[in-house]
C-alpha positions in Angstrom: 89.8 149.1 104.1 92.5 148.8 106.8 96.1 148.3 105.6 99.5 148.3 107.2 100.5 152.0 107.2 103.6 151.8 105.0 103.1 148.3 103.6 103.5 144.7 104.2 101.2 141.7 104.5 97.5 142.5 104.6 96.1 140.2 107.3 93.5 139.1 106.8 93.5 139.5 103.0 90.9 141.9 101.5 89.0 141.3 98.3 90.2 143.5 95.5 87.6 146.1 94.6 86.1 146.0 91.2 87.3 148.6 88.7 84.9 151.5 88.4 83.2 152.3 85.1 85.3 154.9 83.2 84.8 156.0 79.6 86.8 154.0 77.0 89.0 157.0 76.3 90.2 156.8 79.9 91.9 153.4 79.3 95.4 153.6 77.9 97.2 150.6 76.3 94.1 148.4 76.5 90.4 148.2 75.9 88.3 148.5 79.0 89.2 145.9 81.6 87.3 144.0 84.2 89.6 142.9 87.0 87.8 139.6 87.3 89.2 138.8 83.8 92.5 138.2 85.6 91.1 135.9 88.3 93.5 133.0 88.6 96.5 135.3 88.1 98.5 137.3 90.6 98.1 141.1 89.8 100.1 144.2 90.7 98.0 147.3 90.9 100.1 150.5 90.8 98.4 153.6 92.0 100.5 156.4 90.6 100.7 159.9 89.0 102.7 161.2 86.1 104.0 164.1 88.1 105.0 162.1 91.2 108.8 161.9 91.4 108.7 158.7 93.5 106.3 157.1 91.0 108.7 157.8 88.2 111.6 156.5 90.3 109.7 153.2 90.7 109.3 152.6 87.0 112.6 150.9 86.5 111.8 148.4 89.2 108.3 147.8 87.7 109.9 147.2 84.3 112.4 144.7 85.8 109.5 142.9 87.6 107.4 142.8 84.5 110.3 141.4 82.4 111.1 138.8 85.1 107.6 137.7 86.2 105.1 138.5 83.4 106.2 135.3 81.5 105.1 133.4 84.7 101.6 134.9 84.6 102.0 138.1 86.7 99.6 140.8 85.5 100.0 144.6 85.9 97.6 147.5 85.9 98.3 151.2 86.5 95.7 153.4 88.2 96.6 157.0 87.2 95.1 159.2 89.9 95.5 163.0 89.4 97.2 165.1 91.9 97.1 168.4 90.0 94.4 169.8 87.7 96.5 169.2 84.5 96.7 165.5 85.4 93.1 165.1 84.4 94.0 165.8 80.7 93.7 162.4 79.0 95.9 163.5 76.0 98.6 164.9 78.3 98.6 161.7 80.4 98.6 159.5 77.3 101.5 161.4 75.8 103.5 161.1 79.0 102.8 157.4 79.3 104.1 156.9 75.8 107.2 159.1 76.4 107.9 157.0 79.5 107.6 153.8 77.5 104.8 152.3 79.7 102.9 149.6 77.8 100.9 148.0 80.5 97.2 148.8 80.9 96.5 152.2 82.6 93.1 153.4 83.9 92.7 157.1 84.5 90.9 157.5 87.8 90.0 161.1 87.4 87.1 160.9 89.9 89.2 159.1 92.5 86.7 156.2 92.5 89.3 153.5 92.7 91.5 155.5 95.0 88.6 155.7 97.5 87.6 152.0 96.9 91.2 151.0 97.9 91.3 153.5 100.8 94.4 154.8 99.2 96.3 157.9 100.6 99.7 158.0 98.9 101.5 158.0 95.5 102.8 155.5 94.7 101.1 152.6 96.3 101.4 149.1 95.0 98.8 146.4 95.8 99.6 142.7 95.3 96.6 140.6 94.5 96.6 136.8 94.7 94.9 134.3 92.3 91.7 134.4 94.3 91.3 138.2 93.9 92.5 139.0 97.5 94.9 141.9 98.3 97.7 140.1 100.2 100.4 142.8 100.3 100.7 146.5 100.0 103.7 148.7 99.5 103.7 152.5 99.9 106.5 154.7 98.4 109.2 154.3 95.8 110.9 151.0 95.1 114.4 151.2 93.6 115.7 148.2 91.7 117.9 145.9 93.9 117.2 147.8 97.1 116.4 145.7 100.2 112.7 146.8 100.0 112.5 145.9 96.4 114.0 142.5 97.0 111.6 141.8 99.9 108.7 142.9 97.6 109.8 140.5 94.9 109.6 137.7 97.5 105.9 138.6 97.9 105.5 138.3 94.1 107.3 134.9 94.0 105.1 133.7 96.8 101.9 134.7 94.9 103.2 133.1 91.7 104.1 129.8 93.5 100.5 129.3 94.7 98.5 126.8 92.7 96.5 128.0 89.8 92.7 128.1 90.1 89.9 127.8 87.5 92.0 126.1 84.9 95.4 126.9 83.6 96.7 130.5 83.7 97.1 130.4 79.9 93.3 130.6 79.6 93.0 134.2 80.9 93.4 137.0 78.5 96.5 139.2 78.1 96.2 142.9 78.5 96.6 143.8 74.9 93.4 144.1 72.9 91.1 142.9 75.6 87.6 144.1 75.9 85.2 144.0 78.8 82.7 146.1 80.5 85.3 147.9 82.6 83.2 147.9 85.6 84.2 145.2 88.0 
């Protein structure tokens, strides 16, 4: 996949890759997900790591965005990709996610399958997916709440949310809590 180096519009948009199969224990705060379950919703994909300082600094902005836009239908998924050997430890990552107060779905990408599928190279990287399942924007690096970059990024979210719903009303798609799926696509 070819993306703008540090972020911005992805032109032309690129289909979001399906989530790889991972064991059920590698899903945190959810049952296995299939990204197509959220077709019809804009989605933020956060590729991050528990030991990445810039990832941690981005969490307050992500919480702000979730509080502001989730009621309008914006969905979130974290893709935890290890940087260090200890980052493969599911119990350690699960405990850190709990300590950080993260309650959105997180998939542990210990084999770097989704990292490679996205053509990712950095922590953190945020991908913004439209209702049709197309990656429309990408942001590399930390986002601090109320910074000019964060405000610009929120305009991308507002644009994605303002687009007409497809395949019925957004209320028909499942929430992230207690979902089940085959976790593969």
